ZAMARGU-4260 file (C-alpha; in steps of 0.2 Angstrom, whole numbers, plus 5000, padded with zeros to 4 digits):
<rodrens>
0) 5565/5133/5582 | 5582/5143/5579 | 5587/5128/5566 | 5571/5131/5557 | 5575/5151/5557
5) 5591/5146/5547 | 5584/5135/5537 | 5572/5148/5530 | 5587/5162/5529 | 5597/5149/5518
10) 5580/5145/5508 | 5579/5165/5506 | 5597/5168/5499 | 5597/5153/5487 | 5581/5159/5478
15) 5588/5177/5478 | 5605/5170/5469 | 5592/5160/5458 | 5582/5175/5452 | 5599/5186/5450
20) 5606/5171/5439 | 5590/5170/5431 | 5587/5189/5427 | 5606/5193/5421 | 5605/5184/5405
25) 5588/5193/5403 | 5594/5209/5405 | 5611/5207/5394 | 5599/5202/5380 | 5588/5215/5381
30) 5603/5227/5381 | 5611/5221/5366 | 5592/5221/5358 | 5593/5240/5363 | 5610/5244/5356
35) 5607/5232/5339 | 5591/5242/5337 | 5601/5260/5340 | 5613/5254/5329 | 5602/5249/5314
40) 5591/5265/5316 | 5606/5274/5316 | 5613/5266/5302 | 5596/5267/5292 | 5594/5287/5296
45) 5612/5288/5290 | 5609/5280/5275 | 5592/5290/5272 | 5603/5305/5272 | 5618/5300/5264
50) 5618/5313/5252 | 5606/5326/5261 | 5606/5339/5272 | 5600/5331/5289 | 5584/5336/5298
55) 5583/5351/5308 | 5594/5360/5299 | 5590/5378/5290 | 5601/5391/5281 | 5594/5409/5287
60) 5578/5400/5295 | 5573/5392/5277 | 5570/5372/5277 | 5583/5363/5267 | 5583/5347/5277
65) 5581/5332/5266 | 5588/5340/5248 | 5604/5336/5242 | 5620/5347/5241 | 5614/5352/5224
70) 5596/5356/5228 | 5601/5368/5242 | 5613/5376/5233 | 5601/5379/5218 | 5587/5385/5231
75) 5600/5396/5240 | 5605/5403/5222 | 5587/5407/5216 | 5584/5416/5233 | 5600/5426/5231
80) 5595/5431/5210 | 5578/5436/5218 | 5586/5451/5230 | 5598/5455/5217 | 5585/5458/5203
85) 5573/5466/5217 | 5588/5477/5223 | 5585/5484/5241 | 5569/5494/5242 | 5564/5509/5253
90) 5551/5519/5252 | 5543/5535/5259 | 5526/5541/5253 | 5531/5544/5234 | 5548/5544/5236
95) 5558/5528/5232 | 5576/5521/5233 | 5581/5506/5225 | 5599/5499/5229 | 5608/5488/5217
100) 5621/5475/5222 | 5633/5485/5215 | 5636/5504/5212 | 5642/5506/5194 | 5652/5519/5186
105) 5644/5525/5168 | 5660/5534/5162 | 5673/5520/5166 | 5663/5503/5168 | 5672/5500/5187
110) 5660/5493/5199 | 5660/5492/5218 | 5649/5480/5227 | 5634/5485/5239 | 5630/5469/5245
115) 5636/5452/5240 | 5632/5434/5245 | 5641/5418/5246 | 5629/5404/5243 | 5642/5390/5243
120) 5651/5394/5258 | 5634/5392/5266 | 5628/5376/5259 | 5645/5370/5263 | 5641/5372/5283
125) 5624/5365/5282 | 5630/5349/5272 | 5645/5346/5284 | 5635/5344/5299 | 5635/5327/5306
130) 5647/5322/5294 | 5663/5327/5302 | 5674/5320/5316 | 5672/5305/5324 | 5657/5293/5325
135) 5650/5299/5343 | 5654/5317/5335 | 5643/5315/5320 | 5630/5307/5330 | 5630/5321/5343
140) 5628/5333/5328 | 5613/5324/5320 | 5604/5321/5335 | 5605/5340/5342 | 5600/5347/5324
145) 5586/5334/5325 | 5580/5339/5343 | 5584/5357/5344 | 5588/5362/5328 | 5603/5371/5319
150) 5601/5386/5310 | 5616/5391/5297 | 5618/5411/5295 | 5616/5418/5278 | 5634/5423/5271
155) 5634/5440/5264 | 5644/5457/5264 | 5633/5472/5266 | 5642/5491/5265 | 5631/5496/5279
160) 5641/5514/5278 | 5637/5517/5259 | 5618/5510/5263 | 5615/5525/5277 | 5624/5538/5266
165) 5612/5535/5251 | 5598/5532/5261 | 5601/5550/5270 | 5604/5556/5252 | 5588/5552/5246
170) 5576/5554/5260 | 5585/5568/5272 | 5574/5580/5263 | 5559/5574/5273 | 5567/5575/5289
175) 5565/5591/5301 | 5577/5589/5316 | 5572/5596/5333 | 5579/5614/5338 | 5582/5613/5356
180) 5579/5631/5364 | 5595/5642/5361 | 5603/5658/5363 | 5601/5671/5352 | 5611/5689/5352
185) 5600/5702/5350 | 5606/5719/5338 | 5611/5728/5354 | 5621/5712/5360 | 5610/5706/5372
190) 5604/5688/5375 | 5587/5682/5372 | 5580/5665/5371 | 5573/5655/5355 | 5560/5644/5358
195) 5562/5625/5354 | 5555/5617/5339 | 5550/5599/5339 | 5555/5588/5324 | 5554/5570/5317
200) 5568/5561/5308 | 5572/5543/5301 | 5580/5532/5314 | 5594/5525/5300 | 5601/5513/5312
205) 5584/5504/5314 | 5582/5505/5295 | 5598/5495/5291 | 5597/5483/5305 | 5579/5478/5295
210) 5589/5477/5281 | 5602/5465/5290 | 5585/5455/5296 | 5581/5454/5277 | 5597/5448/5270
215) 5599/5438/5283 | 5585/5426/5280 | 5587/5429/5260 | 5570/5438/5261 | 5565/5452/5247
220) 5551/5465/5251 | 5552/5485/5251 | 5556/5493/5270 | 5544/5508/5273 | 5551/5521/5281
225) 5542/5531/5295 | 5548/5548/5303 | 5550/5546/5323 | 5549/5560/5334 | 5567/5569/5338
230) 5565/5572/5358 | 5568/5589/5364 | 5582/5590/5376 | 5582/5610/5381 | 5565/5619/5382
235) 5562/5637/5384 | 5558/5637/5403 | 5574/5628/5406 | 5585/5640/5394 | 5578/5655/5402
240) 5587/5651/5418 | 5604/5654/5410 | 5603/5669/5403 | 5612/5679/5417 | 5626/5665/5417
245) 5627/5668/5400 | 5630/5688/5402 | 5642/5683/5415 | 5652/5673/5403 | 5654/5686/5390
250) 5662/5698/5403 | 5677/5689/5400 | 5680/5693/5382 | 5689/5701/5374 | 5704/5687/5374
255) 5718/5683/5365 | 5719/5666/5356 | 5742/5664/5356 | 5753/5653/5344 | 5770/5655/5342
260) 5773/5674/5339 | 5756/5677/5332 | 5740/5683/5342 | 5722/5684/5337 | 5710/5694/5346
265) 5691/5688/5351 | 5679/5701/5354 | 5666/5701/5364 | 5655/5703/5349 | 5661/5686/5342
270) 5663/5677/5358 | 5644/5680/5362 | 5640/5671/5345 | 5652/5655/5351 | 5640/5653/5367
275) 5627/5640/5367 | 5617/5630/5379 | 5620/5611/5379 | 5613/5597/5386 | 5622/5588/5401
280) 5620/5572/5409 | 5626/5580/5427 | 5617/5592/5437 | 5611/5604/5430 | 5607/5597/5414
285) 5611/5611/5406 | 5629/5620/5404 | 5633/5635/5394 | 5648/5630/5381 | 5656/5633/5364
290) 5647/5629/5348 | 5659/5619/5339 | 5652/5623/5322 | 5655/5640/5323 | 5674/5639/5331
295) 5679/5627/5320 | 5675/5640/5306 | 5685/5653/5316 | 5700/5640/5316 | 5698/5637/5297
300) 5701/5653/5293 | 5718/5653/5304 | 5724/5636/5295 | 5731/5647/5282 | 5743/5653/5293
305) 5746/5640/5303 | 5745/5622/5296 | 5758/5615/5287 | 5756/5600/5276 | 5768/5586/5279
310) 5779/5582/5265 | 5786/5564/5262 | 5804/5562/5256 | 5804/5557/5238 | 5818/5549/5227
315) 5821/5546/5208 | 5833/5535/5199 | 5845/5549/5190 | 5860/5540/5179 | 5859/5527/5189
320) 5861/5534/5205 | 5845/5539/5218 | 5844/5557/5221 | 5831/5567/5231 | 5819/5576/5222
325) 5807/5582/5237 | 5814/5584/5254 | 5804/5578/5270 | 5797/5589/5281 | 5784/5588/5297
330) 5768/5594/5295 | 5759/5606/5307 | 5740/5608/5309 | 5728/5614/5320 | 5718/5602/5331
335) 5700/5608/5333 | 5695/5598/5346 | 5709/5601/5358 | 5708/5619/5354 | 5690/5621/5358
340) 5692/5612/5376 | 5707/5624/5380 | 5697/5639/5375 | 5682/5631/5388 | 5695/5628/5400
345) 5705/5643/5401 | 5692/5657/5398 | 5674/5650/5403 | 5680/5640/5417 | 5696/5649/5423
350) 5692/5666/5417 | 5707/5669/5410 | 5711/5682/5397 | 5723/5672/5387 | 5722/5654/5379
355) 5732/5646/5365 | 5730/5636/5348 | 5734/5616/5352 | 5742/5610/5337 | 5750/5593/5332
360) 5763/5588/5323 | 5763/5575/5309 | 5779/5567/5305 | 5783/5560/5287 | 5786/5542/5285
365) 5798/5544/5273 | 5813/5554/5278 | 5828/5562/5271 | 5843/5552/5274 | 5859/5546/5265
370) 5852/5539/5251 | 5867/5529/5245 | 5864/5519/5259 | 5846/5513/5254 | 5851/5496/5245
375) 5844/5505/5230 | 5854/5498/5214 | 5842/5491/5201 | 5826/5486/5193 | 5819/5472/5202
380) 5801/5472/5195 | 5790/5480/5183 | 5769/5482/5183 | 5762/5489/5168 | 5742/5491/5162
385) 5733/5498/5148 | 5719/5512/5152 | 5715/5514/5132 | 5698/5522/5130 | 5697/5531/5148
390) 5686/5545/5148 | 5695/5564/5153 | 5692/5563/5171 | 5697/5546/5173 | 5714/5552/5163
395) 5716/5564/5174 | 5715/5555/5191 | 5728/5543/5183 | 5740/5556/5181 | 5738/5562/5199
400) 5739/5547/5207 | 5754/5540/5197 | 5761/5557/5203 | 5759/5554/5221 | 5766/5537/5221
405) 5781/5541/5211 | 5796/5542/5221 | 5788/5532/5237 | 5800/5522/5247 | 5796/5506/5254
410) 5806/5503/5272 | 5812/5484/5274 | 5800/5474/5281 | 5785/5486/5278 | 5768/5481/5274
415) 5765/5494/5259 | 5747/5499/5259 | 5742/5507/5241 | 5727/5516/5248 | 5739/5526/5262
420) 5751/5529/5248 | 5738/5538/5238 | 5730/5548/5251 | 5711/5554/5254 | 5702/5555/5238
425) 5695/5573/5241 | 5692/5586/5227 | 5705/5597/5238 | 5717/5585/5234 | 5715/5587/5215
430) 5703/5570/5210 | 5690/5573/5198 | 5672/5564/5200 | 5664/5553/5187 | 5647/5548/5187
435) 5641/5531/5196 | 5624/5524/5197 | 5617/5521/5216 | 5603/5513/5216 | 5590/5522/5205
440) 5601/5539/5203 | 5616/5545/5197 | 5628/5552/5208 | 5647/5560/5205 | 5661/5550/5215
445) 5678/5556/5217 | 5693/5545/5213 | 5689/5536/5197 | 5702/5526/5189 | 5711/5520/5208
450) 5709/5503/5202 | 5720/5506/5188 | 5734/5509/5203 | 5728/5492/5211 | 5730/5483/5195
455) 5746/5490/5191 | 5754/5488/5209 | 5749/5470/5210 | 5756/5467/5193 | 5772/5475/5199
460) 5772/5466/5216 | 5771/5449/5206 | 5785/5453/5196 | 5795/5458/5210 | 5790/5444/5220
465) 5783/5452/5236 | 5772/5443/5246 | 5754/5448/5243 | 5746/5452/5259 | 5728/5459/5252
470) 5721/5457/5237 | 5703/5458/5229 | 5699/5456/5212 | 5685/5467/5203 | 5667/5460/5204
475) 5666/5460/5184 | 5679/5459/5171 | 5685/5478/5164 | 5693/5479/5148 | 5706/5492/5157
480) 5711/5477/5166 | 5717/5463/5153 | 5721/5450/5154 | 5707/5444/5166 | 5712/5436/5183
485) 5727/5449/5185 | 5718/5463/5191 | 5716/5471/5209 | 5703/5484/5215 | 5704/5496/5228
490) 5692/5506/5236 | 5692/5519/5249 | 5692/5514/5266 | 5691/5496/5258 | 5697/5485/5250
495) 5715/5489/5250 | 5729/5482/5241 | 5744/5478/5250 | 5763/5468/5249 | 5776/5466/5261
500) 5794/5471/5257 | 5804/5456/5261 | 5820/5459/5251 | 5830/5467/5267 | 5831/5482/5258
505) 5822/5498/5254 | 5812/5497/5238 | 5807/5514/5227 | 5794/5516/5217 | 5795/5525/5201
510) 5780/5527/5190 | 5779/5532/5171 | 5763/5535/5160 | 5768/5534/5140 | 5753/5536/5129
515) 5739/5523/5138 | 5752/5513/5146 | 5756/5517/5163 | 5771/5505/5172 | 5777/5505/5190
520) 5795/5501/5192 | 5802/5495/5208 | 5820/5498/5213 | 5831/5489/5225 | 5844/5475/5226
525) 5841/5460/5219 | 5843/5446/5230 | 5842/5432/5218 | 5824/5426/5220 | 5816/5418/5203
530) 5797/5422/5201 | 5788/5409/5187 | 5769/5415/5183 | 5757/5403/5172 | 5746/5412/5161
535) 5728/5413/5168 | 5716/5398/5163 | 5698/5404/5161 | 5682/5393/5164 | 5665/5392/5170
540) 5659/5405/5156 | 5641/5414/5162 | 5631/5423/5149 | 5625/5441/5155 | 5607/5445/5159
545) 5598/5456/5149 | 5598/5476/5150 | 5590/5482/5166 | 5581/5497/5165 | 5579/5506/5181
550) 5567/5519/5181 | 5572/5536/5190 | 5564/5553/5192 | 5581/5561/5194 | 5583/5562/5174
555) 5572/5571/5164 | 5556/5559/5155 | 5564/5549/5141 | 5582/5552/5146 | 5593/5537/5148
560) 5611/5535/5156 | 5619/5519/5156 | 5634/5508/5158 | 5645/5502/5146 | 5643/5484/5137
565) 5637/5470/5146 | 5650/5457/5151 | 5650/5439/5152 | 5653/5430/5169 | 5670/5420/5170
570) 5682/5411/5183 | 5702/5415/5179 | 5716/5406/5188 | 5736/5407/5188 | 5749/5400/5198
575) 5762/5409/5207 | 5779/5403/5212 | 5795/5413/5221 | 5810/5402/5223 | 5822/5412/5236
580) 5841/5409/5236 | 5839/5398/5252 | 5829/5386/5241 | 5813/5389/5249 | 5798/5390/5240
585) 5782/5401/5241 | 5769/5395/5229 | 5751/5402/5229 | 5735/5400/5214 | 5727/5416/5212
590) 5708/5413/5209 | 5696/5427/5204 | 5678/5424/5201 | 5670/5438/5189 | 5650/5439/5191
595) 5639/5440/5174 | 5638/5460/5172 | 5622/5464/5164 | 5621/5483/5156 | 5610/5494/5167
600) 5602/5509/5162 | 5593/5523/5171 | 5577/5530/5164 | 5569/5546/5166 | 5550/5544/5170
605) 5537/5557/5177 | 5534/5544/5191 | 5540/5527/5195 | 5527/5513/5194 | 5523/5502/5208
610) 5527/5483/5203 | 5513/5472/5209 | 5517/5461/5223 | 5516/5442/5219 | 5510/5430/5229
615) 5525/5418/5233 | 5519/5400/5232 | 5535/5393/5240 | 5535/5402/5255 | 5528/5386/5264
620) 5544/5380/5260 | 5554/5394/5269 | 5546/5393/5285
</rodrens>
C-alpha cells in the first residue's frame, strides 16, 4: 500500500515536469511573437509618421497630428495672420477699440509691439515630441501623446500693461466707481456723513485674461465688455457711528510738521479735510485715517522747499585730459507714504502735537573723484547714426537725450543700461510727444527718438568690443537706422539696451550732434582688443501687405492720419568677432528679422461699421 502511494507521487511529479517542459517552449514562442509584433507595430507607426506630427499632439488646442512640419507651420501662420488682421477687438455698446499688433508712430515711423507670435518655436516643440533621446524615451513620448494627449502652448508676447492702459483710456468714461459713505466738513467745520453711492466698473484683469485665452488658442473674435457691480465697503449707518471719534481726533490740531530748521503748521481746518473713513480687515471694520491724495497734494507744495534732485558727476575730454564739468550731489526727496504713516502714528494714535517729514537720500551713481585715476586716456570706440527727416519734436528729443548721456561715466565691470542712463520719459524731464496709432485712435506718446540712442549706442558698443547683454532689433525696418540689421530699439520699461564694460577701466561717454549725424564716443584705455564686423547680409525679402484703413470716430469724418510708406520684410545678419590680448575670442552672429510693414491709416467716420461675422468652415480642424 505504501509502495503504491510512493509510485503515484513519483508519477505525478513526472507529469508536472513533462507539462513544464511542454509549456516553456510555447510560452517562449508566444513572448517572441508578442515582442516581434510590438516591434513591427512600432516600426510601422514610426514610419507612418516619419515626417509628420504624432497623434495626440495639439498646439493651443488646435489639432496638428498627421501633418508635416511645413503643413503645421502654414496652418499656424495663417491663424496668426487672421489674428493680426483682425486685431484685438473690444466692444461696449457702441464703443469699439481695435488693438493692432503694433503701436505705430505717425511722425517717426517707429513701431512698438503690443502682441507677437513665434510660430516656428511652437512647431519645433510639436515636431520634436517622440523624436528625441533614446529609443525608449521616443516610445514613451509617442505613447503618452497618443493615450493622454500633449498640448503645446502658443508662444506669444502680450504687453498686458499697454492693453490695460488702452482699455481704461477708451472705456473708463462708461464706469461709475462706487462711493463709500464719507466724512463731509460743513461750513461751521462740523462733520456730517455723505451717503454711499453704488457703482459699476469693468473688471480689466478678467478682460485681459480673456485676451490671453483667445491668443493662447489662436482664436479671433471680439470681447464684449460688461459692467460689474463695484461693492460698497462703508455705508451711511456704519459711518455715522464714527462722527464723534472724528471730532475727538480734530482736537489734536493745530500741530506742526518739522524738517531741519523748517516748520509747517497744520491748522484744525486743514486737518479736518485730511480725515477720512477707511475700511479695515480687523474689528472694527472701519478706522479713521488720512486721505492719501489730500495729504500728498499738501506735501507736493513742500517739495519746492525740501526736494533736491540728485546730480550725477559728469566729465568731458578737454585738450586730451578728463575734466569735471558737473559735480556730483546727493538728492533729497520727501517720502510721502512714510510721512503719512508718521503723521498717523504721531498725531492720530499718540495724540502728539509735532511730527516730522520723512525724507530719503538718493546717492549719485557717479561721484566726484580724482579724474586722473580713472584710466580715461584715449578714444576706444565710436558709433554714429543719421536722423535726417526727423520731425521737430523728434529732433528736440534727440538733442535732449544726447545731453543726458554726455559725460556719463561707466564703472569697470558695470552693466550699462541705456534706459537707466536716460531716466524717465516724462514731460517734466523735457521730453516732447509724437503721435502714435494705438488701436483705432491716435494718442501723444512721450520720448519719440529714443531708439536713435539705442541704435547709436549699439554701434558704439560693437565698435568698442563690449559684450552685448541686451539688444532687440525693431519690428520693422526704419530709414533712420540704416544699414539694416545694425539697430537697437528701446522702450520704457522694456526692451532695454545694455552692455558690460569689461576693459578693466572707467569709460567716458561723449555725445556729439553735427547736422543730422549723432555720434557716441567712448573714451577709456585701449587694452589691445581687435574688433571685426562683417557687412550685414540681407535675405528672405517679403512684400508688405496693402494699406490698412482703420475706421475711427476720433477723427472728423473724411480726415486721415497715416504712418509713413510701407516697408518690405527682410532678415539681416552679420558676424561679430572680438580677439582679446590673451588670444581668447568672442564670436557672435547678430540676426535681425524685420516683419513686412503695411501703411496704416486712421480714417474718420461718423460710425464704425460692424464687419459681418463669417462662418469658419475650418473650425472642425481646430477642435
